MIDO-58752 format. One line per 4 residues: number of its first residue (from 1); for each residue x, y, z of C-alpha. Coordinates in Angstrom, 1 decimal. Layout:
! MIDO-58752
NUM	X:Y:Z; ...
//
This chain:
! MIDO-58752
1	7.8:-238.9:34.4; 10.2:-236.6:36.6; 11.1:-233.5:35.7; 14.5:-233.9:34.6
5	13.4:-236.0:31.8; 10.9:-233.6:30.4; 12.1:-231.2:27.3; 13.7:-228.0:28.4
9	11.0:-226.8:25.6; 8.2:-228.5:27.9; 9.5:-227.2:31.3; 9.2:-223.6:29.9
13	6.1:-223.8:29.4; 5.3:-225.1:32.7; 7.3:-222.0:34.1; 5.5:-219.8:32.1
17	1.6:-221.2:33.1; 3.3:-220.8:36.6; 4.6:-216.9:36.3; 1.0:-216.3:34.9
21	-0.9:-217.7:37.8; 1.6:-216.4:40.3; 4.9:-215.2:39.7; 6.2:-215.8:43.4
25	6.1:-219.4:42.6; 8.4:-218.9:39.4; 11.2:-218.7:42.2; 10.2:-221.9:44.2
29	10.1:-223.9:40.7; 13.7:-222.6:39.9; 15.4:-224.4:42.9; 13.5:-227.3:42.3
33	16.2:-228.8:39.8; 19.5:-227.3:37.8; 16.4:-228.6:34.5; 13.9:-226.2:36.2
37	16.2:-223.4:37.3; 17.4:-223.4:33.0; 13.9:-223.5:32.2; 12.6:-220.6:34.3
41	15.7:-218.3:34.5; 15.3:-216.6:31.0; 11.5:-215.4:33.2; 13.3:-214.7:36.2
45	15.8:-211.7:34.6; 13.6:-211.0:31.9; 12.5:-207.7:33.7; 14.8:-205.6:35.8
49	13.7:-202.8:38.1; 16.1:-200.3:39.2; 14.3:-197.8:41.7; 16.8:-195.1:41.6
53	17.3:-192.0:45.0; 20.7:-191.1:44.9; 24.0:-191.3:43.4; 25.8:-193.5:45.3
57	22.7:-196.2:45.3; 22.1:-196.6:42.0; 26.2:-197.4:41.4; 25.6:-199.9:43.9
61	22.9:-201.6:42.8; 24.3:-201.3:39.1; 27.3:-202.9:40.0; 26.0:-205.8:41.9
65	23.3:-206.6:38.8; 26.2:-206.9:36.7; 27.6:-209.4:38.9; 24.9:-211.2:39.2
69	24.5:-210.9:35.4; 27.9:-212.2:35.3; 27.8:-214.7:38.0; 24.4:-216.9:36.1
73	25.5:-215.7:32.7; 21.8:-213.9:32.9; 22.3:-211.3:31.0; 20.9:-212.4:27.4
77	17.8:-213.3:29.1; 17.0:-209.5:30.0; 14.4:-208.3:28.0; 12.9:-205.0:29.8
81	15.1:-202.6:32.3; 12.5:-200.6:34.1; 14.0:-197.2:35.9; 11.9:-195.9:38.9
85	12.3:-192.8:41.2; 14.5:-189.3:41.4; 17.8:-189.1:41.3; 19.0:-186.7:43.7
89	22.3:-185.3:43.6; 21.9:-183.8:47.4; 19.8:-185.4:50.2; 17.0:-182.0:50.0
93	14.6:-181.9:47.2; 13.9:-178.3:46.4; 12.3:-178.7:42.7; 8.7:-178.9:42.1
97	5.7:-181.0:43.4; 7.2:-184.0:43.2; 5.7:-187.4:43.5; 2.4:-187.7:45.5
101	2.9:-190.4:48.1; 1.0:-193.4:48.1; -2.7:-192.9:49.1; -5.3:-195.5:49.9
105	-6.3:-194.8:46.5; -3.2:-196.3:45.0; -3.7:-199.4:46.6; -7.2:-199.7:45.5
109	-6.6:-198.9:41.9; -4.0:-201.0:41.7; -1.8:-200.5:38.3; -4.4:-198.0:37.0
113	-2.6:-194.6:38.3; -5.1:-192.1:39.6; -5.8:-188.6:38.0; -5.4:-185.8:40.7
117	-6.8:-182.7:40.3; -4.6:-180.5:42.2; -0.6:-180.3:41.2; 0.9:-183.7:41.3
121	1.5:-184.2:38.0; 3.2:-181.0:37.9; 6.7:-180.5:36.0; 8.3:-177.4:35.7
125	11.4:-175.7:33.6; 14.7:-177.4:34.9; 17.8:-176.8:33.1; 19.3:-179.2:30.7
129	21.7:-181.6:31.8; 24.5:-181.1:29.6; 27.2:-183.5:28.7; 29.9:-184.2:31.5
133	28.0:-182.3:34.2; 27.2:-183.4:37.3; 24.1:-185.3:37.0; 25.2:-186.5:33.3
137	28.1:-188.9:35.1; 25.5:-189.6:38.2; 23.5:-191.5:35.5; 27.2:-192.6:34.4
141	25.9:-196.7:35.7; 23.0:-196.9:34.1; 24.4:-195.9:30.2; 27.5:-199.1:31.4
145	24.6:-201.6:32.2; 23.1:-200.9:28.7; 25.9:-201.4:26.7; 26.8:-204.7:28.5
149	26.3:-207.6:26.3; 22.2:-207.4:26.6; 19.6:-207.4:23.8; 16.9:-205.1:25.3
153	13.2:-204.6:23.9; 11.8:-202.4:26.1; 13.5:-199.5:28.3; 11.1:-198.1:30.6
157	11.9:-195.0:32.7; 9.6:-193.0:35.4; 12.6:-191.6:36.8; 12.8:-188.1:37.5
161	15.9:-185.7:35.9; 16.6:-189.0:33.2; 16.0:-186.5:30.1; 18.7:-186.2:27.6
165	21.4:-188.6:29.3; 20.3:-191.8:27.8; 20.3:-191.8:24.0; 19.4:-194.2:21.0
169	18.1:-197.1:23.2; 14.4:-198.7:23.0; 12.3:-195.9:25.4; 9.1:-196.1:27.2
173	9.0:-192.7:28.3; 6.9:-192.0:31.3; 7.7:-188.7:32.3; 7.8:-187.1:28.9
177	8.5:-183.2:28.6; 10.4:-181.1:26.5; 12.1:-178.4:28.6; 13.0:-175.7:25.8
181	10.3:-175.0:24.5; 9.8:-171.7:25.4; 13.5:-171.1:24.4; 12.9:-170.3:21.2
185	15.6:-173.1:20.3; 15.4:-176.8:20.4; 18.0:-178.5:22.3; 19.6:-181.6:20.5
189	19.0:-183.9:22.9; 15.8:-183.5:23.2; 14.7:-183.5:19.6; 17.4:-186.6:19.3
193	15.0:-188.4:21.7; 11.4:-187.1:20.8; 12.5:-188.2:17.3; 13.9:-191.3:17.8
197	12.9:-194.7:16.4; 13.0:-196.5:19.5; 10.6:-194.6:21.1; 7.2:-196.6:21.6
201	5.3:-195.3:24.3; 5.6:-191.7:26.3; 3.4:-190.1:29.0; 2.8:-186.3:29.4
205	2.6:-184.6:32.5; 0.6:-181.9:33.2; 2.8:-178.5:33.8; 0.5:-176.5:35.6
209	-1.8:-175.3:33.4; 1.5:-173.1:31.8; 0.8:-173.1:28.3; 4.5:-174.7:26.9
213	3.5:-176.1:23.6; 4.4:-179.5:25.1; 0.8:-181.0:24.0; 0.9:-179.4:20.7
217	4.6:-180.8:20.3; 3.4:-184.4:21.7; 0.4:-184.8:19.1; 2.7:-183.3:15.9
221	5.4:-186.3:17.5; 2.7:-188.5:17.0; 2.3:-187.9:12.9; 5.5:-189.6:12.0
225	7.9:-187.2:13.8; 8.7:-190.5:15.8; 8.5:-193.5:13.6; 7.3:-196.1:16.0
229	5.3:-193.7:18.0; 2.5:-196.1:19.1; 1.1:-195.1:22.9; 0.9:-191.8:24.2
233	-0.9:-190.9:27.4; -1.5:-187.7:28.5; -2.2:-186.6:32.1; -4.0:-183.9:34.2
237	-4.0:-180.9:31.3; -6.3:-177.4:31.6; -4.9:-174.2:30.0; -5.8:-171.3:30.6
241	-4.8:-169.8:27.4; -3.3:-170.9:24.1; -0.7:-169.7:21.7; 0.8:-171.7:18.6
245	4.0:-173.3:18.6; 7.2:-172.9:16.0; 6.5:-175.9:15.3; 9.1:-179.1:15.5
249	11.7:-179.2:13.0; 10.6:-181.6:10.2; 6.7:-180.9:10.9; 5.0:-180.1:8.0
253	1.3:-181.0:8.6; -0.9:-182.9:6.8; 0.6:-186.3:7.7; -1.4:-188.7:9.7
257	0.0:-190.6:12.3; -1.4:-194.4:13.4; -1.2:-194.6:17.1; -2.1:-197.6:18.9
261	-2.9:-197.0:22.1; -4.2:-193.0:23.8; -5.3:-192.2:27.3; -6.3:-189.2:28.1
265	-7.0:-188.4:31.6; -7.4:-185.9:33.7; -9.0:-182.2:33.1; -8.9:-182.0:29.5
269	-12.3:-180.3:28.6; -14.1:-183.6:26.6; -17.4:-182.0:27.1; -16.8:-181.0:23.3
273	-15.7:-183.0:20.8; -13.4:-180.4:19.9; -10.4:-181.9:21.5; -10.5:-185.4:20.1
277	-11.2:-183.7:16.5; -8.3:-182.2:16.8; -6.2:-185.4:18.0; -8.3:-187.1:15.2
281	-6.4:-184.6:12.1; -3.1:-185.9:13.2; -3.7:-189.6:14.2; -6.2:-192.1:12.7
285	-8.8:-193.6:15.2; -9.2:-196.6:13.2; -5.9:-197.7:13.9; -6.6:-197.4:17.9
289	-7.1:-200.5:19.6; -7.2:-199.1:23.5; -8.9:-195.9:24.2; -9.0:-193.9:27.3
293	-11.2:-191.4:27.9; -10.9:-190.3:31.5; -11.9:-186.7:31.8; -15.8:-187.1:31.1
297	-17.7:-187.3:27.9; -20.5:-185.5:26.9; -23.4:-186.4:24.6; -22.0:-184.2:21.9
301	-19.0:-185.8:22.2; -20.1:-189.3:22.5; -22.3:-188.5:18.7; -18.9:-187.7:16.9
305	-16.8:-190.8:18.5; -16.2:-193.5:16.3; -13.6:-196.5:17.3; -14.2:-198.8:15.4
309	-11.0:-201.2:16.3; -10.9:-200.5:20.3; -10.3:-203.7:22.5; -9.9:-201.9:25.6
313	-12.3:-199.2:26.2; -11.9:-196.8:29.8; -14.6:-194.0:29.8; -15.8:-190.9:31.8
317	-19.1:-189.7:31.7; -19.9:-186.9:32.8; -22.7:-183.8:32.5; -21.7:-180.9:29.9
321	-22.4:-178.7:33.4; -21.6:-179.8:36.6; -25.3:-179.0:38.2; -26.8:-180.0:34.8
325	-30.1:-182.2:35.9; -28.7:-186.3:36.2; -31.1:-186.8:33.1; -27.9:-185.4:31.0
329	-25.9:-188.1:32.5; -28.8:-190.5:31.7; -28.6:-189.8:27.8; -25.3:-189.9:27.3
333	-24.7:-193.5:29.1; -27.9:-194.6:27.2; -25.7:-193.4:24.0; -22.6:-194.8:24.9
337	-24.5:-198.2:25.0; -26.3:-197.4:21.3; -22.9:-196.6:19.9; -21.5:-199.3:21.5
341	-24.1:-201.7:20.3; -22.8:-200.9:16.8; -19.5:-202.6:16.6; -20.9:-205.8:17.5
345	-21.6:-205.6:13.4; -18.8:-204.4:12.6; -17.4:-206.6:9.9; -13.6:-207.6:11.1
349	-15.1:-209.0:14.6; -18.6:-210.0:13.9; -18.8:-208.8:17.3; -17.6:-206.2:20.2
353	-14.8:-208.2:21.3; -13.8:-206.1:23.8; -12.0:-208.1:26.4; -11.4:-205.2:29.1
357	-14.3:-202.6:29.8; -14.0:-200.3:32.2; -17.0:-197.8:32.4; -16.3:-195.4:35.2
361	-18.6:-192.3:36.6; -17.3:-190.1:39.3; -19.3:-190.0:42.7; -19.6:-186.1:42.1
365	-22.2:-187.2:39.5; -25.9:-188.4:39.3; -25.5:-192.1:38.2; -27.0:-195.3:38.4
369	-25.6:-198.9:36.6; -29.1:-201.0:36.5; -28.9:-204.5:36.4; -30.5:-204.0:32.3
373	-27.1:-202.3:32.3; -25.0:-205.3:33.2; -26.9:-207.8:31.2; -26.6:-205.0:28.1
377	-22.8:-205.4:28.9; -22.9:-209.3:29.0; -24.7:-209.4:25.6; -22.7:-207.1:23.9
381	-18.7:-208.7:25.2; -19.0:-212.3:25.2; -15.0:-212.3:25.5; -15.0:-210.0:28.5
385	-12.4:-210.7:31.0; -12.1:-207.5:32.9; -14.7:-205.0:33.8; -14.4:-201.9:36.1
389	-18.0:-200.9:36.5; -19.5:-198.4:39.1; -23.1:-200.1:41.6; -25.5:-198.0:43.6
393	-25.3:-198.8:47.1; -29.1:-199.3:48.3; -28.9:-200.2:52.0; -27.6:-204.2:50.8
397	-31.0:-204.1:49.6; -32.7:-207.3:46.9; -32.5:-205.2:44.0; -28.7:-204.4:45.0
401	-28.0:-208.0:45.1; -29.9:-208.6:41.8; -27.1:-206.8:40.3; -24.5:-208.6:42.2
405	-25.8:-212.3:40.9; -25.7:-210.6:37.0; -22.0:-210.0:37.0; -21.7:-214.2:37.5
409	-23.8:-214.4:34.2; -20.4:-213.2:32.5; -19.1:-216.3:31.2; -15.3:-214.9:30.5
413	-14.8:-212.6:33.6; -12.5:-213.1:35.8; -11.1:-209.6:37.3; -14.1:-207.1:38.3
417	-13.5:-204.3:40.2; -16.5:-202.5:41.6; -17.5:-199.0:43.1; -19.5:-199.0:45.5
421	-21.2:-195.5:45.3; -22.5:-194.5:48.7; -23.8:-190.5:47.2; -27.6:-189.7:46.8
425	-28.0:-186.6:44.0; -31.7:-187.4:44.1; -32.0:-185.3:47.2; -31.6:-182.4:45.3
429	-32.0:-183.0:41.8; -35.0:-184.9:41.7; -38.0:-183.3:42.5; -40.3:-186.0:43.2
433	-37.8:-187.4:45.7; -39.9:-188.5:48.7; -38.4:-191.3:50.7; -40.7:-192.8:53.2
437	-39.4:-192.4:56.9; -40.7:-192.0:60.3; -41.4:-188.7:62.2; -38.2:-188.6:63.6
441	-36.5:-189.0:60.4; -38.8:-186.6:58.6; -36.7:-183.8:60.6; -34.5:-182.0:58.7
445	-30.9:-181.7:60.3; -30.6:-178.8:62.7; -28.0:-176.1:62.2; -25.2:-177.6:65.2
449	-25.5:-180.6:63.2; -24.3:-179.7:59.6; -23.4:-176.4:58.1; -25.8:-174.3:56.7
453	-25.5:-175.3:53.3; -27.0:-178.7:54.4; -29.8:-177.9:55.8; -31.6:-179.4:53.1
457	-30.8:-183.4:54.4; -33.3:-185.9:56.5; -31.9:-187.2:59.3; -33.0:-190.7:57.4
461	-31.1:-189.0:54.4; -27.5:-189.0:56.4; -28.8:-192.5:58.4; -29.0:-193.9:54.8
465	-25.7:-192.6:54.0; -24.1:-193.8:56.4; -25.5:-197.3:56.1; -24.3:-197.5:52.7
469	-21.2:-196.6:53.5; -20.7:-199.1:56.2; -18.8:-201.9:54.5; -17.0:-204.2:57.1
473	-15.7:-208.1:56.0; -18.7:-209.9:56.2; -20.8:-207.7:53.6; -17.7:-207.5:51.3
477	-17.8:-211.8:51.9; -21.2:-211.9:50.9; -21.1:-210.0:48.0; -18.0:-212.5:46.5
481	-20.1:-215.6:47.7; -23.4:-213.7:45.5; -20.8:-213.9:42.5; -19.5:-217.0:42.3
485	-22.6:-219.0:43.4; -24.0:-217.9:40.4; -20.6:-217.4:38.3; -20.9:-219.3:35.0
489	-18.2:-220.3:32.6; -14.7:-219.3:33.8; -13.8:-218.6:37.7; -13.8:-214.9:39.4
493	-10.5:-214.4:39.5; -10.4:-211.1:41.4; -12.9:-209.3:43.0; -11.9:-205.7:44.4
497	-14.3:-203.4:46.0; -14.0:-199.8:46.9; -16.5:-198.0:48.9; -16.9:-194.2:47.9
501	-18.7:-191.2:47.7; -20.2:-190.8:51.5; -22.0:-187.7:52.3; -22.0:-186.2:48.3
505	-25.5:-184.7:47.6; -25.0:-183.3:44.5; -23.6:-180.1:45.7; -20.3:-178.8:44.9
509	-19.1:-180.4:47.7; -20.0:-182.9:50.3; -20.8:-182.7:54.0; -18.1:-180.2:55.1
513	-15.2:-181.4:57.6; -15.5:-178.7:60.2; -17.3:-178.4:63.3; -19.6:-181.9:64.7
517	-19.0:-182.6:61.0; -15.7:-183.4:61.5; -17.2:-186.6:63.3; -19.2:-187.5:60.2
521	-16.1:-187.3:58.0; -14.4:-189.6:60.3; -17.4:-192.1:61.0; -16.9:-192.0:57.1
525	-13.7:-192.8:56.9; -14.0:-196.0:59.3; -16.5:-197.2:57.8; -16.0:-197.2:54.0
529	-13.4:-199.8:53.9; -12.0:-202.1:50.9; -11.9:-204.9:50.0; -10.0:-207.5:47.6
533	-10.3:-211.0:46.7; -8.1:-213.0:45.2; -7.7:-216.8:44.1; -4.4:-218.7:44.7
537	-2.9:-220.6:41.6; -4.0:-224.2:43.3; -7.0:-222.9:44.8; -9.3:-225.6:42.8
541	-11.7:-225.4:45.9; -14.9:-223.1:46.0; -13.4:-221.8:49.2; -9.9:-221.2:48.1
545	-9.3:-217.7:48.1; -7.6:-215.1:50.2; -9.3:-211.7:51.6; -7.9:-208.9:52.7
549	-8.7:-204.7:53.8; -7.2:-202.4:51.4; -5.4:-199.6:53.3; -6.0:-201.2:56.7
553	-2.5:-199.5:58.1; -3.4:-196.1:57.2; -7.1:-196.4:59.1; -5.8:-198.1:61.9
557	-3.1:-195.4:62.1; -6.2:-192.3:61.6; -8.5:-194.0:64.0; -5.5:-194.1:66.9
561	-4.6:-190.6:65.9; -8.3:-189.5:66.7; -8.5:-191.4:69.9; -8.0:-188.2:71.6
565	-11.1:-186.1:69.5; -13.5:-189.5:70.6; -12.9:-188.0:74.0; -13.7:-184.5:73.3
569	-16.8:-185.4:70.9; -19.2:-187.6:72.6; -22.1:-184.9:72.9; -21.7:-184.0:69.2
573	-25.1:-183.9:67.6; -24.2:-186.6:64.7; -24.9:-189.3:67.4; -28.2:-188.6:67.3
577	-28.1:-190.2:63.7; -25.7:-192.6:64.4; -26.9:-194.8:67.5; -30.1:-195.0:66.6
581	-28.8:-197.3:64.0; -26.4:-199.1:66.2; -26.7:-199.0:69.4; -23.9:-199.5:72.4
585	-22.9:-202.8:72.7; -22.2:-203.9:76.3; -18.8:-203.9:77.1; -18.1:-201.8:73.9
589	-15.3:-199.2:73.9; -16.7:-196.7:71.4; -18.9:-196.3:68.2; -16.0:-198.1:66.2
593	-17.3:-201.3:67.8; -20.9:-201.0:67.8; -21.3:-200.6:63.7; -21.5:-204.1:61.5
597	-22.8:-204.1:57.9; -26.1:-204.7:57.1; -26.6:-208.1:55.7; -27.1:-208.3:51.9
601	-30.7:-209.4:51.0; -30.1:-212.4:49.2
//
């Protein structure tokens, strides 16, 4: 049967399947015939992304968009407009930190926003955008677009300098921050925006540790002042002092909101349950379906937690104190699994129906995710589709390979993100840790090789670090193959590998980047590569996948920049550790041609 003879509803269903599998194919499908175009056009125009740079560019882009919508009669199909960027009236930006430039970490994490600890989230006080001011007029094209014959469900705003310009529209505001809480009066535009029935999701940025009452005000909004606010993100808050605000107009206390999604990322002092208890006084945790606790949970906080309806859970486990023994973290993760096991018997589900689970422990902390833990997740989360988890590297040993095999037993698993941990906390945290090395590798690293703070390291331990950091494509392919050969149920559609933690031994910092250890840092960055494997929508064969290195261009640029350095550092003592592992190959230009990953012991 030809496409043209199929019902429109059938073609639309086909278009939805194509978009879900691989969106670029949707555009090809749209050009197949008039019938396919009609079936796919609502998906093509369903979401519009507008990236803002300057006043003239914004006006030009909006004019072109309106003309295209008119020509194709597609305005009724628009459901979401996403406004990004930063509107600058002048070419030079002089206010605030601004957005941090993209890094390799952004590429590895994908949609998950990385948490930084040194200021990129800071949003400083700026003047209110007055009506009919130059900046208000600059946003006029967007207002004109929104007043056209479109029926939006969502308006996402992550563009700076937009607050106060867009009113009475369905909002997902991702850089939300009151500007006038310290002025003694509440500006009408801010109150109108914050309490709008259209406000559904908002993210609150840090103000560089200044207490400007924004966190307290955000909590007040969740109690019903913003009646349809369901999703809240708090990023990187660390206050040096805290004062009580006067409260928003209409806030009386005693009411409890019904958020469905709460994300507390960055430094939020979750080592004690105080912060979460404060939230619990204002929102009903029983209503939460998505919970992200990304600043570290202690045993005390875990004992207090209760999340009976959570479907997507992301937690970051830490000891109470940075210098606490490793057993603190072990007890915390054990408690987490015992608590999550209780959810299996929750009467409304019968089992832990989580489709996405992120259990992430920073590389600065002692943590080993064992085979038994993987099997426990498989048993407790039978419908798990997406998993992010840390795997301790062990020189590609049999025990490490066994963990990769376990992921194949997860029948519903489709997306897997493995954080390959190359740290070694046992060096100074485990008094009985005594690895077997030969006489040369038992020697402590002498002063010319590393900083005085790291004279506890043995040459063999630094060798193990380099071996664990080395993740070339051959090893990445072997991990992918091992998982897929043991995969049951649904196919694994995406695997991301992120190698990190090399040079971390349980002290407050890793190996320092100075003197001869600069060579170590450069070597580690070259060895520790990240990879992504993806299946195409029509790849039915077992070998039908693509693989690419994440951050490859940045690595190559960094290597090119270091060419002159290598010419001056051939006598560095680091090579006494490197070359016994990977001797110089005949015809190689330098050490970068000599190394290779250790083969996975399957």
